[in-house]
Structures are given as C-alpha cells and as structure tokens.
C-alpha positions in Angstrom: -29.0 15.4 46.6 -27.2 15.1 43.2 -29.0 15.7 40.0 -30.2 12.5 38.3 -31.0 12.7 34.6 -33.9 10.3 33.9 -34.4 11.4 30.3 -33.3 8.1 28.8 -35.5 6.1 31.2 -38.6 8.3 30.3 -37.9 8.1 26.5 -37.4 4.3 26.7 -40.7 3.9 28.6 -42.5 6.1 26.1 -41.0 4.1 23.2 -42.2 0.9 24.7 -45.7 2.3 25.0 -45.7 3.5 21.4 -44.4 0.1 20.3 -47.1 -1.7 22.2 -49.8 0.7 20.7 -48.5 0.0 17.2 -48.9 -3.8 17.8 -52.4 -3.6 19.3 -54.0 -0.5 17.7 -54.3 -0.3 13.9 -55.2 3.4 14.0 -52.0 4.2 15.9 -50.0 2.0 13.5 -51.5 3.8 10.5 -50.9 7.3 12.0 -47.2 6.4 12.8 -46.7 4.9 9.3 -48.2 8.0 7.7 -46.0 10.3 9.8 -42.9 8.2 8.9 -43.7 8.5 5.2 -44.1 12.3 5.5 -40.7 12.5 7.3 -39.1 10.4 4.7 -40.5 12.5 1.9 -39.4 15.8 3.5 -35.9 14.4 4.1 -35.7 13.4 0.4 -36.8 16.9 -0.7 -34.0 18.4 1.5 -31.5 15.9 0.0 -32.6 16.7 -3.5 -32.3 20.5 -2.9 -28.8 20.1 -1.5 -27.8 17.7 -4.3 -28.9 20.5 -6.7 -26.5 22.8 -4.9 -29.1 25.2 -3.7 -29.6 26.9 -0.4 -33.1 27.8 0.8 -32.4 31.4 -0.2 -31.4 30.4 -3.7 -34.5 28.2 -4.0 -36.6 31.2 -2.9 -35.4 33.1 -6.0 -35.9 30.2 -8.4 -39.3 29.0 -7.1 -41.0 32.2 -6.0 -41.7 30.7 -2.6 -40.6 32.7 0.4 -37.6 31.3 2.3 -39.8 30.9 5.4 -42.2 28.7 3.4 -39.3 26.6 2.2 -38.1 26.2 5.7 -41.7 25.2 6.8 -41.9 22.6 4.0 -38.7 21.0 5.2 -39.6 21.0 8.9 -41.1 17.7 10.0 -43.4 19.3 12.6 -44.9 21.7 10.1 -48.3 21.5 8.4 -48.2 19.6 5.1 -47.7 22.0 2.1 -50.2 22.2 -0.7 -49.6 20.3 -3.9 -49.0 23.5 -5.8 -46.4 24.6 -3.3 -44.7 21.2 -3.5 -44.7 21.4 -7.3 -43.0 24.9 -7.3 -40.4 23.6 -4.8 -39.6 20.5 -6.9 -39.7 22.2 -10.2 -37.1 24.8 -9.0 -34.7 22.0 -8.0 -35.2 20.1 -11.2 -37.5 17.3 -9.9 -41.0 16.3 -10.5 -43.8 14.7 -8.5 -45.1 11.4 -9.7 -47.7 8.9 -8.6 -46.7 5.3 -8.6 -48.3 2.1 -7.3 -47.0 0.8 -4.0 
C-alpha cells in the first residue's frame, strides 16, 4: 500500500475546530487573541534587533543577557520574559517599552 500523507487534512480539520471554538467560546477566543498579540510582539522585537544590525550574540554583550535568554525571548513557544528582561533587551537595541491605550 502506498504512503498517503494526511497532514493537510488533519491540519485543516484542526483549524476548523479552532475556528468554531473561537466563534462559540469567548475564553478560547481570548486565549488565542492573547497568544497572537504575544507572537506579534516577539516578531517585532526580532525585527527591531535585526534592524539595529545586531545578532543575538552582539545583543548579549550589549544587554548583559545570555544569548540563550535572548533566544528564549524570541521563541514563540517560550515562557514570557519578565519586564526587567524585556527592558534590558529593548534598551540594548535602542528601543523602549511604552504603554498606550488600545
């Protein structure tokens, strides 16, 4: 029997289930929106670091954070960093953290 890859079918079914949960369950919708905001924030941090012309290793030297910590900050699946860690990261690349209304 030939190998049949059903990955796309499974992913599409899971996506439909998530979509349905987002429509019907406010808690699921809120959790997904929060995750999406975190992903967007981390992606912007990476873009800002790269725009500053810095590698993770160079950022380590400037910020005092270990390269492994920087990598963890930038990884979507990682635990959220502390505010003091974020501030060190952002300060070293010439950015600041600000709180603005939605």
